[in-house]
N, C-alpha and C positions, 0 to 999 in steps of 0.2 A: 504494500501500500506507497508505505513511503517512499517509494524509488518511482511509481506511475506519477504518485502526486510531486515528486521533484522535476519529471520529464512534462509532464502538464503547465507546472507553473513555470522553468524555464524556455518549452514554446510559447506561453502567455507574454514574458516579460521580452522576447527576441519580435513577437507582433508590436509590441507596443511601443520599442527599441523602433520598431522601422519604420512603424506610421506617424512617431512621435518627429522623426528626421525629416519625411516629407512634408508634415503640417509647419516643421521651422523652416524648410525649404520651399514652399509656395505659400507659406501666409506668413510668416513672422519676422522673418527675415529680409523680403521683398517690399515691406511696410514700414520699415526702419527707417528709409532714407528719406521718407516724411516728414518724420519727426525729428531726424541727426543728423544734421548738412555737413559735422565735420566729420572726416574718415577715420581718422585718430580715436575719437569720440566712440563712433558706430562701432571697428571692432573690440574696444574695452566693450562696451556694451551689448555686443556679440557675445563674448569672451565671459561676462558675465551670467548670457543668458543660457549660455551652454552649459558652466559651472553649474547651477540653479538643476541644469536638467538629469544631470549627471548624477548628481546628489541623490536626485529622486529616483533616479534607475537602483542604485548601489542599496538604497533605502527597500524599494521596490523588492530586489530580489532576494536581500539580507532577511524583511520580513514573511516573504516567500517561504521564505525556510530552503532558498537553494542552494546558500553558501554559509558559511559567518568567516567573519573576521575579525583581527586583531590590527591593530596598529602601535607603533614605537615610534618617538621621536618628532613628531609632525608639528612640534613646536617649532624646530630648523625649517619651516617654510615660512615662516612669518616673517619672511622678509623681501628686498627685491633680489633681483640683478643675479638670478640662481640659475647655475647651469645644470640641473638636473640628469643625471645617468640612471639609467635601472636599466636589469635586465628585464627579461618579456618571456616568462615564460606559461602567460595565458592571454585567449583576443581583450579580455575586460580588461588588462592592467591600464590604460591608456584612462578605460572611467573612473577605476579608480583614482588615479592622480593628477588628473585633470580636478576632481571634486574635491581633492584632499589642497588644491592648491592655487592660491589665490592669484591673479593677475597671469596667469598660465599662459602661453605660447608652447607651440611644441611643432615639429618635425613631421613631418607623416607622410604616408606613401601618397604617390602621385594618383594613384587609382582612386584614391577618395574623391579629390576634385571631382569627379565624372560619374563616382557609382552616386543614382538618386537619390540613398538615403542619407548620406556624409556632406552628398555636394555644398548643401546651402551653410550647414556651419564653418566647411572648411573655408568657402570664396568670403562669406559673413567675417569670419575670424580672422583672417587672411593669417590662415597657418601656414609654414614654409615647408615645402614640397622637395624631397630629396633627390627627383630629379635633375636639380637646377643646376649642379655642379659647382662651379667656384661660387656663382651667387649664392648657394644657399650658406655657404660660410660668411659670408658677407652679409645677408638677410637676418644670419641667424646672432654673429659680435652687434649689429645694430639693434637689433630687438635688446640684447640683454643689456645693453649700456642706454636705451631707454627704460629701463627697471622692471621690464617683462622675464619673469620666471621659465626658462627655456625646458624642456622635458625631450631629451633624446633618447631614444633605444638602441644604444649602438650596436646590437647584433644584427641592426634593420631590417628582423624578421623576428615572428615569436619561437622562440625554441624547440627542435625538432622533438618529435614523441618520444627518441631514447631518451631526454632530457638531459642530452649534451651542449654544454651551450652552443649557438652558434658563432663562427668566428666572427669579431668584432671589425666593424668598418670602421673606416679612420677619418671619418665627418668627424665624429665627437670628438676626438683628440684633436682636429686639426680647430675647431671653433673654440676650445682649451687654450690653446698654444696662442692662434692668432687674436684672441680676443684679451688672454692673461685674464684670464677668469679662472678663481680655483673649481672644484670639481664638487658635487654636492653628491653623493654617491647612495643610491636608493634598492634596497636587497628584499624582492616580492619570492615568498615561495608557496605555493599552494601543494598541498596535499590531502585526498590523494590529487594528481595532475587532473585537468579541464582546461578544453577550450585549448591545450597546444596544437602546434602546427600539425597540420593532415590527421588532427580530428576532426568529425562535424558534431555538431551544438545536441545531437541528439544521441550522443555514445555520454551518458553521464555514465559517474562511477558510483559505483553498487554504495558507496555514505556518504555524506555529503561532504564536498569539501571545504577546507578549511587555507583563508589566504591568511597569512603574514606579512605586513609592512614594515618596512623597516629602515626609515632613513636615516645613514649613518654620520658620520663626521665629517667636518670639509677635507677634500686633498688640497692641499697647496701646492698649486702649481709653477710656484717658484723652484721647485725640487727638481724641475723638467726646462724651462725657460731661465731666460738673462744668462750672463757672465758673457756675452759674444756667440752663445752657440747657434745650432744651425739648426732654424725651424721645422724642417722634414725630417731631422733624425732624432729630434723632442717630439715629436705628432710619431713617431715610430713606436720610441720608450714609452710613451702614455699608453699608447692602445694595449702595447707591450703587459704593462704594468697592470692596467683597467681588465684584460685578461688573464691573467693570476689572481687579478684580486676576488671579481667575481665567480671564476671557475673555484676560490677556495671555500667563501663565503657560503656559495648554494650548494658544496657537497655538508655542510653541518647540517646536522636537523633542527628540523624550526622548535622554536621556543616551546613548550607542554603550557598550555594556557584552557582558559575552559570559554568555550564555544560562545 
């Protein structure tokens, strides 16, 4: 009975998410320019709406008993200009982080800008697409300097079903090095795994998944830049360090807490 309920509730939640995305795209975001003319204020308002929507979605899924979750160190996100780098074990990681982070910007897959369920929010919030090459780095640094909190998943995709960390892309390290911005690492664990890469939404685990989202202490970028060093070398070394860091940490057992 519990399994059947969670399967039904999962289908219901994703239906609500899809319909909500269409409403935002067709009605809400097209109406915003009628009331807000300034482009910067428009994107800030759009991001606020997205954050509230994601918070409601997390609350809905948690309330329906689809998953439980715990958080640690969220107070560290109450700052501006953060470069937030997280591992990506589940499809809804971005929903969690966007709902927890004020003034959040995000580097997203280019395909989300053409998907009918996500096109409206992505374009209205002016999120950064990951297919822009050098322009993506420039836009990311500019967003951080404007005081936004930029969320990037260095893997570039969800963790595969075997649980092995996907190869980290160098884009996130490039942003840190070029922008001389400290890294705020976020560890996301989910036991048992759900919505990993290659897993359809209807393949839910036998027991309710539990998410643990932990914001760690900042990594000072000064360890890799400065002293007249080469930026390309600094990017490579930082990427290697992040790979070792996330690999080591995600192998640790999650904290045992009450759901």
